[in-house]
VEXDREN-2710 file (C-alpha; in Angstrom, 1 decimal):
% VEXDREN-2710
k/r/px/py/pz
1/MET/112.6/-21.9/257.3
2/ASP/115.7/-24.5/256.4
3/ILE/117.8/-24.5/259.5
4/SER/121.1/-25.1/257.5
5/THR/120.2/-22.1/255.3
6/ASN/119.8/-20.0/258.6
7/LEU/122.9/-21.1/259.8
8/VAL/124.8/-20.4/256.5
9/TYR/123.3/-16.6/256.5
10/ASN/124.3/-16.3/260.1
11/ASN/127.6/-17.2/259.5
12/TYR/127.9/-14.8/256.6
13/VAL/126.5/-12.0/259.1
14/ASP/128.3/-13.0/261.8
15/ASN/131.9/-12.9/259.8
16/ASN/131.4/-10.2/257.4
17/MET/132.4/-6.9/259.1
18/VAL/129.9/-7.2/262.0
19/PRO/132.3/-6.7/265.1
20/ASN/130.5/-6.7/268.2
21/ARG/127.0/-7.1/266.9
22/ASN/126.1/-9.0/269.9
23/LYS/127.8/-6.9/272.5
24/THR/127.8/-3.2/273.2
25/THR/129.8/-0.7/271.4
26/CYS/130.9/1.7/274.5
27/VAL/133.7/1.4/276.6
28/ASN/132.0/0.2/279.5
29/GLN/130.8/-3.3/278.9
30/ASN/127.9/-3.0/281.2
31/VAL/126.0/-0.3/279.4
32/ASN/124.2/-1.1/276.2
33/THR/124.1/1.8/274.0
34/TYR/121.4/0.5/271.9
35/LYS/118.7/0.6/274.7
36/ILE/117.2/4.2/274.7
37/LYS/115.1/5.0/277.6
38/ASN/112.8/7.5/275.6
39/TYR/112.4/5.1/272.7
40/GLU/111.4/2.1/274.7
41/GLU/108.7/4.1/276.6
42/ALA/107.3/5.5/273.6
43/TYR/107.5/2.2/271.7
44/ARG/105.8/0.5/274.7
45/ARG/103.0/2.9/275.0
46/SER/101.8/3.0/271.3
47/LEU/101.5/-0.6/271.5
48/GLU/99.9/-0.8/275.1
49/ASP/98.0/2.7/275.1
50/PRO/97.4/3.6/271.2
51/GLU/94.5/5.9/272.1
52/GLY/96.6/8.0/274.3
53/PHE/99.9/7.6/272.7
54/TRP/98.4/8.5/268.9
55/ALA/96.2/11.2/270.3
56/GLU/99.3/13.4/271.5
57/VAL/100.9/12.2/267.7
58/GLY/97.7/14.0/266.3
59/ALA/97.8/17.0/268.0
60/VAL/100.7/18.2/266.2
61/VAL/98.6/19.1/263.0
62/ASP/95.7/21.4/263.2
63/TRP/91.9/20.2/263.5
64/TYR/88.7/21.7/262.2
65/LYS/87.1/19.4/264.6
66/PRO/88.4/17.2/267.3
67/TRP/87.9/13.5/266.8
68/ASP/85.2/11.6/268.6
69/LYS/87.6/8.4/269.0
70/VAL/91.0/8.0/268.7
71/LEU/91.0/4.0/267.4
72/ASP/88.2/2.1/266.0
73/ASN/89.4/-1.4/265.5
74/SER/86.0/-3.3/265.7
75/ALA/86.3/-4.5/262.1
76/GLN/89.8/-6.0/262.1
77/PRO/92.2/-6.0/259.8
78/LEU/90.5/-2.5/258.5
79/THR/91.3/0.1/261.3
80/ASP/90.2/3.9/261.5
81/TRP/92.0/6.5/263.4
82/PHE/90.8/9.5/264.6
83/VAL/87.4/8.8/263.8
84/GLY/85.2/11.8/263.3
85/GLY/87.7/14.7/263.2
86/GLN/87.7/17.2/260.5
87/ILE/90.8/18.0/259.1
88/ASN/92.2/19.4/255.7
89/ALA/95.9/18.6/254.5
90/CYS/96.4/21.6/252.5
91/TYR/95.5/23.8/255.6
92/ASN/98.2/21.9/257.5
93/ALA/100.6/22.5/254.7
94/ILE/100.4/26.0/253.9
95/ASP/97.5/28.2/255.6
96/ARG/98.3/27.5/259.0
97/HIS/102.2/28.4/258.5
98/ILE/100.9/31.5/257.1
99/LYS/98.5/32.4/259.9
100/ALA/101.6/32.0/262.1
101/GLY/103.4/34.8/260.4
102/LYS/105.5/32.4/258.2
103/GLY/104.2/33.3/254.9
104/LYS/107.5/34.8/253.6
105/LYS/109.7/31.6/254.3
106/VAL/110.6/29.4/251.5
107/ALA/108.7/26.2/251.2
108/LEU/110.2/25.0/247.9
109/ILE/113.5/25.0/246.2
110/HIS/113.2/23.4/242.8
111/ASP/116.7/22.9/241.5
112/SER/116.9/22.1/237.8
113/PRO/120.0/21.1/236.1
114/VAL/118.2/20.0/233.3
115/THR/116.7/23.5/232.7
116/GLU/119.4/25.2/234.6
117/SER/117.3/27.2/236.8
118/VAL/116.7/27.5/240.5
119/THR/113.3/28.7/242.0
120/LYS/112.2/29.4/245.3
121/ILE/108.6/29.5/246.5
122/THR/107.6/31.0/249.5
123/TYR/104.2/29.6/251.6
124/ASP/102.6/32.9/250.3
125/ASP/103.4/32.0/246.8
126/LEU/102.1/28.4/247.8
127/TYR/98.9/29.7/248.9
128/GLU/98.2/32.0/245.8
129/LYS/98.8/29.4/242.9
130/VAL/97.3/26.5/245.0
131/SER/94.3/28.3/246.3
132/LEU/93.5/29.7/242.6
133/LEU/94.2/26.1/241.1
134/ALA/91.5/24.7/243.6
135/GLY/89.2/27.4/242.3
136/ALA/89.8/26.4/238.9
137/LEU/89.2/22.8/239.6
138/VAL/85.6/23.9/241.1
139/ASN/84.8/25.8/238.4
140/LEU/85.0/22.9/236.3
141/GLY/82.8/20.9/238.5
142/VAL/85.1/19.0/240.7
143/VAL/83.5/18.2/244.1
144/LYS/84.4/16.3/247.4
145/GLY/85.7/12.9/246.5
146/ASP/86.1/13.3/242.8
147/ARG/89.4/11.9/241.6
148/ILE/91.9/13.8/239.6
149/LEU/94.9/12.2/237.9
150/ILE/98.0/14.1/238.2
151/TYR/100.8/13.3/235.2
152/MET/103.8/15.6/235.6
153/PRO/107.5/15.7/236.0
154/LEU/109.3/16.9/239.2
155/ILE/108.3/20.4/239.2
156/PRO/106.8/22.7/241.6
157/GLU/103.1/22.4/239.5
158/ALA/103.0/18.8/240.6
159/ILE/103.1/19.6/244.0
160/ILE/100.7/22.8/243.8
161/SER/98.3/20.3/241.9
162/MET/98.3/18.0/244.8
163/LEU/97.8/20.6/247.2
164/ALA/95.0/22.1/245.3
165/VAL/93.2/18.9/245.1
166/VAL/93.2/18.2/248.4
167/ARG/92.4/21.8/249.5
168/ILE/88.9/21.2/247.8
169/GLY/88.4/17.7/249.5
170/ALA/89.1/15.8/246.1
171/VAL/91.4/12.7/245.8
172/HIS/94.4/12.9/243.9
173/SER/96.3/10.0/241.7
174/VAL/99.8/11.4/240.5
175/VAL/101.1/9.1/238.0
176/PHE/105.0/9.1/237.5
177/GLY/105.8/10.9/234.4
178/GLY/108.2/8.2/233.1
179/PHE/105.1/5.7/232.4
180/ALA/103.9/4.9/228.9
181/ALA/100.7/5.2/227.5
182/ARG/99.5/1.6/228.5
183/GLU/100.3/2.2/232.1
184/LEU/98.9/5.7/232.2
185/CYS/95.7/4.2/230.3
186/ALA/95.2/1.4/233.0
187/ARG/95.6/4.1/235.9
188/ILE/93.1/6.4/234.2
189/ASN/90.8/3.8/233.7
190/HIS/90.6/2.6/236.9
191/ALA/90.8/5.8/238.9
192/THR/88.1/7.4/236.6
193/PRO/89.3/11.1/237.2
194/LYS/86.9/14.0/236.5
195/VAL/90.0/16.1/235.6
196/ILE/93.4/15.2/234.5
197/ILE/96.3/17.7/235.1
198/ALA/99.4/17.3/233.1
199/ALA/102.7/18.9/231.9
200/ASN/103.5/19.3/228.2
201/CYS/106.8/17.3/228.7
202/GLY/109.3/16.0/230.7
203/ILE/113.1/16.8/230.4
204/GLU/115.8/14.2/230.6
205/PRO/119.7/14.7/230.0
206/ASN/119.7/13.5/226.4
207/LYS/115.8/13.9/225.4
208/ILE/112.4/15.7/225.8
209/VAL/109.8/13.4/227.0
210/ARG/106.3/14.2/225.3
211/TYR/104.0/13.8/228.2
212/LYS/101.1/15.5/226.1
213/ASP/101.7/13.1/223.4
214/ILE/101.9/10.2/225.7
215/LEU/98.6/11.4/227.6
216/ASN/96.8/12.0/223.9
217/THR/97.6/8.0/223.1
218/ALA/96.2/7.0/226.9
219/LEU/93.2/8.8/226.3
220/ASP/92.4/7.2/222.8
221/ARG/92.3/4.1/224.6
222/VAL/90.4/4.8/227.7
223/THR/87.0/3.5/228.3
224/GLU/85.8/6.6/230.4
225/LYS/87.5/9.8/229.5
226/PRO/87.8/12.7/231.7
227/LYS/85.9/15.8/231.3
228/HIS/88.7/18.1/231.1
229/CYS/92.7/18.4/230.8
230/ILE/94.5/21.2/232.4
231/ILE/97.7/21.4/230.6
232/TYR/100.9/23.0/231.8
233/GLN/103.2/24.4/229.1
234/ARG/106.7/24.4/230.5
235/PRO/108.6/27.7/229.8
236/ASN/111.0/27.8/227.2
237/MET/109.8/24.3/225.5
238/GLU/108.1/24.1/222.3
239/PRO/104.5/24.1/223.4
240/SER/102.3/21.1/222.9
241/PRO/98.9/21.5/220.7
242/LEU/95.8/21.3/222.7
243/THR/92.9/19.3/222.2
244/PRO/89.7/21.4/221.5
245/GLY/86.8/20.7/223.7
246/ILE/88.8/19.2/226.8
247/ASP/92.1/21.0/227.1
248/ILE/92.5/24.0/229.0
249/LEU/95.8/25.8/229.5
250/TRP/97.1/25.8/233.2
251/SER/97.3/29.8/232.9
252/ASP/94.0/30.2/231.7
253/ALA/92.3/28.2/234.3
254/LEU/94.0/30.2/237.0
255/SER/93.4/33.2/235.3
256/THR/89.6/33.0/235.6
257/ALA/89.4/31.5/238.8
258/LYS/89.0/32.9/242.5
259/HIS/90.8/31.6/245.5
260/HIS/89.0/28.7/247.3
261/PRO/89.3/28.1/251.0
262/CYS/90.0/24.5/252.4
263/VAL/87.2/22.2/252.5
264/PRO/87.2/19.8/255.6
265/VAL/87.0/16.5/255.4
266/GLU/86.8/13.5/257.9
267/ALA/90.1/12.0/259.1
268/ASN/89.6/8.6/257.2
269/HIS/88.7/10.7/253.9
270/PRO/91.0/9.4/251.1
271/LEU/94.0/11.8/250.8
272/TYR/95.0/10.0/247.7
273/ILE/95.2/6.9/245.7
274/LEU/98.9/5.7/244.9
275/TYR/99.5/2.7/242.2
276/THR/102.0/0.6/242.8
277/SER/104.5/-0.3/240.2
278/GLY/104.3/-3.2/238.0
279/THR/100.3/-3.3/238.4
280/THR/99.2/-2.6/234.4
281/ASP/96.8/-5.4/234.2
282/LYS/95.5/-5.3/237.4
283/PRO/95.9/-1.8/239.0
284/LYS/96.6/-2.2/243.0
285/GLY/95.9/1.6/243.9
286/ILE/97.0/2.2/247.8
287/VAL/94.3/4.4/249.3
288/ARG/95.8/6.8/252.0
289/PRO/93.7/8.4/254.9
290/THR/94.0/12.0/255.4
291/GLY/94.1/12.7/259.1
292/GLY/96.3/9.9/260.4
293/HIS/98.7/10.0/257.6
294/ILE/99.6/13.7/257.7
295/ALA/99.7/13.8/261.5
296/THR/102.2/10.9/261.5
297/LEU/104.2/12.3/258.6
298/CYS/104.8/15.6/260.2
299/TRP/105.8/13.9/263.5
300/THR/108.3/12.0/261.9
301/MET/110.0/15.1/260.4
302/SER/111.6/15.7/263.9
303/CYS/110.8/12.2/265.5
304/ILE/112.8/10.3/262.6
305/TYR/114.7/12.7/260.9
306/GLY/115.7/15.3/263.6
307/MET/114.3/18.4/261.5
308/THR/113.4/21.7/262.9
309/GLU/111.3/24.6/261.2
310/ASP/114.6/26.0/260.5
311/ASP/116.3/23.5/258.6
312/VAL/116.3/22.5/254.9
313/TRP/115.3/19.2/254.0
314/TRP/115.8/17.2/250.7
315/THR/114.6/13.9/249.4
316/ALA/116.1/12.8/246.2
317/SER/113.0/11.2/244.5
318/ASP/109.9/11.5/242.1
319/MET/106.3/12.5/242.8
320/GLY/104.5/9.3/241.7
321/TRP/106.4/6.9/244.3
322/VAL/105.4/7.1/248.1
323/VAL/108.7/8.8/249.1
324/GLY/107.9/12.1/246.9
325/HIS/104.5/12.0/248.3
326/SER/105.4/11.6/251.8
327/TYR/108.8/13.4/252.0
328/ILE/108.9/16.0/249.4
329/CYS/105.3/17.0/249.8
330/TYR/103.3/16.5/252.8
331/GLY/105.8/15.6/255.7
332/PRO/108.1/18.6/255.5
333/LEU/105.3/21.2/254.3
334/CYS/103.3/20.0/257.0
335/ALA/105.8/20.6/259.5
336/GLY/106.7/24.0/258.0
337/ILE/110.0/22.9/256.6
338/THR/111.9/24.3/253.3
339/SER/111.7/21.1/250.7
340/VAL/114.3/20.8/248.0
341/MET/113.1/19.3/244.6
342/TYR/116.0/18.2/242.4
343/GLU/114.8/17.5/238.9
344/GLY/118.2/16.0/237.6
345/LYS/120.2/12.9/237.9
346/PRO/123.0/12.0/240.2
347/ASP/125.5/11.3/237.7
348/ARG/124.8/13.0/234.4
349/THR/123.6/16.4/234.9
350/PRO/126.3/17.2/234.4
351/ASP/128.5/15.3/236.5
352/PRO/128.5/13.3/239.6
353/GLY/129.3/16.2/241.8
354/GLN/125.6/17.5/241.7
355/TYR/124.5/16.0/244.8
356/PHE/127.2/17.7/246.8
357/ARG/126.4/21.0/245.0
358/VAL/122.4/21.0/246.0
359/ILE/123.8/20.4/249.5
360/GLN/126.2/23.3/249.4
361/ASP/124.1/25.8/247.6
362/HIS/121.1/25.3/249.4
363/LYS/122.5/24.4/253.0
364/VAL/120.8/21.2/253.5
365/ASN/120.5/19.7/256.7
366/GLY/118.6/16.4/256.0
367/LEU/119.0/14.1/252.9
368/PHE/116.6/11.2/252.0
369/THR/117.8/9.1/249.0
370/ALA/118.0/5.5/247.8
371/PRO/121.4/3.4/248.1
372/THR/120.9/3.2/244.2
373/ALA/122.0/7.0/243.7
374/LEU/124.7/6.6/246.2
375/ARG/126.2/3.6/244.4
376/VAL/126.0/5.3/241.0
377/ILE/127.9/8.4/242.5
378/LYS/130.5/6.3/243.9
379/ARG/131.1/4.3/240.7
380/GLU/131.6/7.6/238.6
381/ASP/133.4/9.3/241.3
382/PRO/134.9/7.1/243.7
383/VAL/137.8/9.3/244.9
384/LEU/135.4/12.8/244.9
385/GLU/137.1/14.4/242.0
386/PHE/133.9/16.3/241.4
387/GLY/132.3/16.2/244.8
388/SER/135.2/17.3/246.5
389/LYS/134.5/20.8/245.0
390/TYR/131.9/21.6/247.0
391/ASN/131.3/22.5/251.1
392/THR/128.6/20.1/252.4
393/LYS/129.1/21.1/256.3
394/SER/125.5/21.7/256.6
395/LEU/124.5/18.2/256.1
396/ARG/124.0/16.5/259.7
397/THR/122.3/13.2/258.5
398/LEU/121.8/11.1/255.6
399/PHE/119.0/8.4/255.5
400/VAL/118.5/5.7/252.9
401/ALA/115.6/3.3/251.8
402/GLY/113.7/1.9/248.9
403/GLU/116.6/-0.9/248.2
404/HIS/119.1/-3.0/250.4
405/CYS/122.1/-0.5/251.1
406/ASP/125.4/-2.7/250.8
407/HIS/128.1/-1.7/253.6
408/GLU/130.7/-0.6/251.1
409/THR/128.3/2.1/249.8
410/LEU/126.9/2.9/253.2
411/THR/130.7/3.6/254.7
412/TRP/131.6/5.3/251.5
413/ALA/129.0/7.7/251.5
414/GLY/129.3/8.3/255.3
415/LYS/133.1/9.3/254.5
416/ALA/132.5/11.5/251.5
417/LEU/129.7/13.6/253.3
418/ASN/131.2/13.2/256.9
419/VAL/127.7/12.3/258.5
420/PRO/125.9/9.3/259.6
421/VAL/124.2/7.2/257.2
422/LEU/121.0/5.5/258.5
423/ASN/119.1/2.8/256.7
424/HIS/115.5/2.7/257.3
425/TRP/112.9/0.6/256.0
426/TRP/109.0/1.2/254.8
427/GLN/106.6/0.2/252.0
428/THR/104.3/2.2/249.6
429/GLU/101.5/0.3/251.7
430/THR/102.7/2.2/255.0
431/GLY/103.6/5.5/253.9
432/HIS/106.3/6.0/256.5
433/SER/109.1/3.8/258.4
434/ILE/108.2/0.3/259.9
435/THR/111.7/0.6/261.1
436/ALA/114.2/3.3/261.3
437/SER/116.9/4.8/263.7
438/CYS/115.0/7.9/265.1
439/LEU/117.3/10.9/266.1
440/GLY/114.3/12.4/268.1
441/PHE/114.5/9.4/270.4
442/GLY/118.4/9.4/270.5
443/HIS/119.3/6.3/268.7
444/ASN/122.5/5.2/268.4
445/LEU/123.9/7.0/265.1
446/LYS/126.2/3.8/264.5
447/PRO/123.6/1.0/264.3
448/PRO/124.3/-2.6/264.2
449/MET/126.0/-3.1/260.4
450/PHE/123.2/-4.1/257.9
451/SER/120.2/-3.1/260.2
452/ALA/117.4/-1.3/258.9
453/GLY/116.8/0.2/262.3
454/MET/114.3/-0.4/265.5
455/PRO/110.4/-1.0/264.7
456/PHE/108.9/2.4/264.4
457/PRO/106.3/3.3/267.2
458/GLY/102.8/1.5/266.5
459/TYR/104.6/-1.5/264.4
460/ASP/104.6/-4.8/266.3
461/VAL/107.1/-6.4/264.4
462/ARG/107.5/-10.0/264.3
463/ILE/109.1/-12.6/262.3
464/LEU/107.8/-15.8/261.7
465/LYS/108.1/-18.9/259.9
466/GLU/105.7/-20.3/257.1
467/ASP/103.6/-22.2/259.5
468/GLY/103.3/-19.1/261.4
469/SER/105.2/-19.8/264.4
470/PRO/107.9/-17.4/265.7
471/CYS/111.5/-17.4/264.4
472/GLN/114.3/-17.3/266.9
473/LEU/116.7/-14.5/267.0
474/LEU/119.0/-14.1/264.0
475/GLU/116.9/-16.8/262.1
476/LEU/115.4/-15.6/258.7
477/GLY/111.9/-15.6/258.2
478/ARG/109.0/-13.4/257.2
479/ILE/108.3/-10.1/258.7
480/VAL/104.9/-9.1/259.6
481/VAL/103.2/-6.5/261.9
482/LYS/100.9/-7.5/264.3
483/LEU/97.4/-5.6/264.1
484/PRO/96.2/-2.9/264.6
485/LEU/98.4/-1.1/262.0
486/PRO/99.3/2.4/263.2
487/PRO/97.6/5.8/261.7
488/GLY/98.6/6.6/258.3
489/VAL/99.2/3.3/256.6
490/MET/96.8/2.3/253.7
491/THR/93.3/2.0/254.6
492/CYS/92.2/-0.5/251.6
493/LEU/93.0/-0.8/247.7
494/TYR/90.9/1.3/245.5
495/LYS/87.8/-0.8/244.3
496/ALA/89.6/-4.0/245.3
497/PRO/88.8/-5.0/249.1
498/GLU/88.8/-8.5/248.9
499/ARG/92.1/-8.5/247.0
500/PHE/93.2/-5.9/250.1
501/ILE/92.5/-8.5/252.4
502/ASN/93.8/-11.6/250.7
503/THR/97.3/-9.9/249.6
504/TYR/97.9/-8.6/253.0
505/PHE/96.3/-10.4/255.8
506/ASN/95.5/-14.0/254.8
507/ASN/98.8/-15.6/254.7
508/PHE/99.3/-14.7/258.7
509/ILE/96.0/-14.2/260.3
510/GLY/96.0/-11.6/262.7
511/TYR/99.3/-9.6/260.9
512/TYR/100.1/-7.6/258.1
513/ASP/102.0/-9.5/255.8
514/THR/104.9/-7.0/254.5
515/MET/106.3/-10.1/252.3
516/ASP/109.8/-9.2/253.3
517/ALA/112.3/-11.4/254.5
518/GLY/114.6/-10.7/257.4
519/TYR/115.4/-11.3/261.0
520/THR/115.8/-9.6/264.3
521/ASP/118.7/-9.4/266.9
522/GLU/118.8/-9.4/270.6
523/ASN/118.5/-5.6/271.1
524/GLY/115.6/-5.3/268.6
525/TYR/117.3/-4.3/265.3
526/ILE/115.4/-5.5/262.4
527/TYR/117.4/-6.7/259.3
528/VAL/115.3/-6.9/256.0
529/THR/117.4/-9.1/253.5
530/ALA/115.2/-9.5/250.5
531/ARG/111.7/-9.2/249.2
532/ASP/110.4/-12.6/249.7
533/ASP/110.1/-13.7/246.4
534/ASP/114.0/-12.4/245.8
535/VAL/115.0/-15.1/248.2
536/ILE/116.9/-17.8/245.5
537/ASN/115.9/-21.8/246.7
538/VAL/119.1/-23.5/246.1
539/ALA/118.3/-27.4/246.4
540/GLY/116.0/-26.5/249.1
541/HIS/118.4/-24.0/250.9
542/ARG/116.8/-20.1/251.1
543/LEU/119.6/-17.7/250.0
544/SER/118.9/-14.2/250.5
545/THR/120.0/-11.9/247.5
546/SER/121.1/-9.1/249.9
547/ALA/123.3/-11.3/251.5
548/LEU/125.3/-12.3/248.1
549/GLU/125.3/-8.7/246.9
550/ASP/126.8/-7.5/250.1
551/VAL/129.6/-9.9/249.6
552/ILE/130.2/-8.8/246.1
553/LEU/130.0/-5.4/246.6
554/SER/132.9/-5.6/248.8
555/HIS/135.0/-6.2/246.1
556/PRO/137.2/-3.2/245.3
557/ASP/136.3/-3.1/241.5
558/VAL/132.5/-3.6/241.8
559/GLY/130.6/-0.4/241.7
560/ASP/127.1/-2.0/241.4
561/ALA/125.4/-5.7/241.5
562/ALA/122.3/-7.9/240.9
563/VAL/122.1/-11.4/242.0
564/PHE/118.8/-13.2/240.9
565/GLY/118.0/-17.3/240.6
566/VAL/118.3/-18.9/237.4
567/PRO/117.5/-22.3/236.4
568/GLU/119.6/-25.4/237.1
569/THR/118.8/-29.2/236.8
570/THR/120.0/-30.9/240.0
571/LYS/119.4/-27.9/242.3
572/GLY/116.2/-26.3/240.9
573/GLU/117.7/-22.7/241.2
574/ILE/121.4/-21.1/241.6
575/PRO/122.3/-17.3/242.0
576/LEU/124.0/-15.2/239.1
577/CYS/125.4/-11.9/239.3
578/LEU/125.6/-9.5/236.9
579/TYR/127.7/-6.4/238.1
580/ILE/129.2/-3.2/236.7
581/LYS/132.6/-2.1/237.1
582/ASN/134.1/1.0/238.7
583/LYS/135.4/3.8/236.8
584/ASN/138.6/3.3/235.5
585/CYS/139.0/-0.5/236.5
586/SER/141.8/-1.9/234.6
587/LYS/141.7/-5.9/236.0
588/LYS/140.9/-8.4/233.8
589/GLU/137.3/-9.7/233.8
590/GLU/138.4/-13.3/234.7
591/ASP/140.3/-12.1/237.6
592/ILE/137.5/-10.2/239.2
593/ASN/135.1/-13.0/238.3
594/ASN/137.4/-15.7/239.9
595/GLU/137.9/-13.3/243.1
596/ILE/133.9/-12.6/243.6
597/VAL/133.5/-16.2/243.5
598/GLN/135.9/-17.0/246.0
599/ASN/134.6/-14.2/248.2
600/VAL/131.2/-15.7/248.2
601/ARG/132.4/-19.0/248.9
602/ASP/134.7/-18.1/251.8
603/LEU/131.6/-15.8/253.4
604/ILE/128.5/-17.7/252.1
605/GLY/129.7/-21.0/251.8
606/PRO/129.6/-23.7/249.0
607/ILE/126.0/-24.2/250.1
608/ALA/125.4/-21.1/247.9
609/SER/126.4/-22.6/244.5
610/PHE/127.8/-19.5/243.3
611/HIS/130.0/-19.5/240.3
612/LEU/128.2/-17.8/237.5
613/CYS/129.0/-13.7/237.1
614/ALA/129.9/-11.6/234.5
615/PRO/130.2/-7.9/234.1
616/VAL/127.5/-5.5/232.3
617/GLN/127.3/-2.0/231.1
618/GLY/124.2/-1.2/233.0
619/LEU/121.3/-2.7/235.5
620/PRO/117.5/-2.1/235.3
621/ARG/116.7/0.0/237.9
622/THR/113.3/1.7/238.4
623/ARG/112.9/5.4/239.2
624/SER/112.6/4.7/242.8
625/GLY/115.8/2.9/242.8
626/LYS/114.8/-0.7/243.0
627/THR/116.5/-3.6/241.1
628/ALA/114.1/-5.3/238.8
629/ARG/115.5/-8.9/239.8
630/LYS/112.4/-10.7/238.7
631/SER/112.6/-9.4/235.0
632/LEU/116.4/-10.6/234.9
633/SER/115.5/-14.1/236.2
634/ASN/112.6/-14.2/233.5
635/LEU/114.9/-13.1/230.9
636/ALA/117.5/-15.6/231.9
637/SER/114.7/-18.7/232.0
638/GLY/113.9/-17.6/228.2
639/LYS/110.5/-16.0/229.3
640/LYS/109.1/-12.8/227.5
641/VAL/109.8/-9.6/229.2
642/ILE/107.9/-6.8/229.1
643/ILE/109.7/-3.6/230.1
644/SER/107.9/-1.5/232.5
645/GLY/107.9/2.3/232.1
646/THR/109.3/2.6/235.6
647/ILE/112.7/1.5/234.2
648/GLU/114.9/3.9/234.2
649/ASP/117.2/2.8/231.4
650/PRO/115.4/0.2/229.0
651/SER/118.4/-0.2/226.9
652/VAL/120.3/-2.3/229.4
653/TYR/118.4/-5.4/228.6
654/MET/119.6/-6.0/225.2
655/SER/123.3/-6.0/226.3
656/ILE/122.3/-8.2/229.3
657/LYS/120.7/-10.5/227.2
658/GLN/123.7/-10.9/225.2
659/VAL/125.9/-11.6/228.2
660/LEU/123.6/-14.1/229.8
661/GLN/123.7/-16.1/226.3
662/LYS/127.3/-16.1/226.6
663/LEU/126.8/-17.8/230.4
664/GLY/124.4/-20.3/228.7
665/TYR/121.2/-18.7/229.6
666/ALA/118.6/-16.7/227.7
667/LYS/119.2/-18.7/224.4
668/ASN/115.8/-18.7/222.9
669/ALA/114.6/-15.7/225.1
670/PRO/112.5/-13.2/223.0
671/ASP/114.1/-9.8/222.9
672/PRO/112.7/-7.7/225.7
673/GLU/109.7/-5.1/224.8
674/ILE/109.3/-1.7/226.1
675/GLU/105.8/-1.0/227.4
676/LYS/103.7/1.0/225.0
END
């Protein structure tokens, strides 16, 4: 790690709105409010006595048979937890709550402004539909260990399908409904599902997405077709034609089925396969174990998020992303909490006040969303013309993850909703937080600015240099986790054991490589600055995109921004910024550009070589809220860009190309193509 770059970066964080970051924040300067005894004791035990600690966590869910051994770490980096224990995820998400007399409690609230409907489903309702669908799958020959692919929008039937699959010991692979036929085909070929469960369509603000047509195209290309497809025809929508001999109507499948009981599986039996985005050519399927995952998720609902059984929880995400799996489905349902599903946009269904409306209408107590959604709302409704119409007093805490959350957006959201806004950091591979501010441990609700919280129990987080030596405090490096990893994280990559080892464990022997860059402070807080491949190398100096974006987003006329590296003859690479102006901004583009450049020079320094910026109408964001910086960098460099099906608005690329050409880039770049 280049020391001069670290000094520049640390100069930025020290001088950019981080008061008392290295001091205490209370009146008594002899007391450090960041030191929490309960947390420190739990964290220490999780590392020093993992078997005793995680046995207590495992007890928060119900088991058919207790485990023989809490931890088997004999084949590092592979680790098995709760070895020999028999469990079923669906039983813990539904049946045990009914046996406890809570069957009439609402399990799911589906709020769908795109269909102008609200549906409430109790735990009794879930049992009825899930156990019948499980029986239907068994009638089609599905047995324990079979793969079932699910291709649906954010509707209750998606969760019903997931729970029905795991009820009989099968393994689901949910494919996000926005994926095109090419990516869907790749996942079908890789997972070889015996049955596919799909909806006929998804509904967007200005269009209908014909899922069945996409599925048909994908099936025409696959090498091994499923035996059957169960098709759910959405009410009040034009039904899709069925393919004779393979397609079965959802309603017909359930009408001929009997309720099926839960099938116990061993704790390390796969719960699901989840393919990470951008892996069309070489699918990277994360395999999640059952026992450790649902036990940890259930515990985090209270430990991290401070939820009780009487609370209403809303994760604003989609199924097919890890956040949806963990915290729309398994986490809240296993904890017996009411989970909200919102089928809509933050700003266009029909206005930017919808997040506030959902909180009011369903008395939401905790919200988890991506920073991108908050930036969109802030940009479209900066003075809460729409949001102020609603009463959001039920909300206690807002959690963000998935993308770096700039300080301006975090502050605005906290004031708009009048709640603490807590950033935390995790990955598809981990399934839950690596770092967090945990309400259950009494963590400070005003953590140091830009931090992503403290390491969650079980994660021995280290910051290393490229040679594997430890970084100093505040020194930017690679974030890794010392083995063993805690329960619930991925156990392997499906059909790719060697790739699993090479990707995550060979760069730093004895550690899991998160492939993210960051640093730690003297209180133990972790700062995640960028995906390591998003770090820009300017004449040998490594600069974080998030550090630059934080400065740019502090400008009052900037609502959103993306920084990425572009080629430069003498320095190799320099940063370029594309930004979206706030609504009703009247300032001249040239003035805003000059002010942004000056702000970066003042707060980062001339070493950043920052002088390229321009406004655009939109930025390429995935449905999970991540910025597709690599595609922007490739476009600027003249490389061919294939637009992934995960991008929410593919049309932004053409206008971005025109802007880049005015800046002297992408001159000979081919037009970006939408993946088919």
